[in-house]
N, C-alpha and C positions, 0 to 999 in steps of 0.2 A: 906932103901927106903928115899929117897929125897922130900920133900915137896916144891911143884912148887907155888910160891906167885907172882903173876904179874898183872896189871891194864888194860893192853891193849895187842893188838896182838902183836905177836912176833914172830921172826924165832928161833926156841930152838936148843940148841946144847946141847946134852946129851950123855958121853960117847963118845965123837969125831964124834957122828952122826949129822947131820943137819937135821931138820923136819920144812917142810912148811907149813903153816895155810891155812884150807880152812873152809867155812863153807858149811852145808850138803848138799845145793843146788847147789855148786860150785865143788863138788867132779868131778874128772877127770875121763874119760871113761874107764884106764885102772884100776881105783880102786876096790880090792875085798876085805871085810873084812876078810876072810878067809886067803888068801896068802900075801897081803900086810904088811909091815912093818908100822906100825902107831900107834899113841896115840890120845885118846880123852879127852879133856878137857876144861870145860866151854862153850860146845855149838859148840868148831872149833874139826876140825879133824886134827892132822898133820902128815904127810905124808913123809916119808924120801926122801932125795935127790937121794939116791940110786934108788930107786923105778922108780924115775921120769926118771933116765939115762938110767935105765935098758928097761924101756918101751917106751921111746921117743928119739931116737938119737939125735934130734933138738932141744931138750929142752936147753934155755938159764937162767941160773940163774942168771946173771946180769940184765936180761930184767925182769924176774919176782921180785927181790929186788925192782927196780925202779918203778914198777905198782903197790905195794903192798900199800894200803893204810890204814891209820885211819880215824875212823869216824870225829874226832876233828879235821882233815886236810882238810875234804872235804868244800868246799864253798857252803852252803845250803843258800837258799834265804832267809829264818826265821832267819839265824843266827845271833846274836846281840852283 
């Protein structure tokens, strides 16, 4: 088993499968922890791209990637 080490939110690729990150309050409606292909790491739930395509035929991967934000990229009012 491989150890995963990273400092920020990433789209994971493991064994040629792509996993998309979600926080617990952002999980999609189709997510079922008993039947979905997912990984939980450091407070994030990574759901496989194939699950998205199976449950939503209109899912746009490029749109998801462009809207994925990292906390350090957001423009906060108190940022100095």
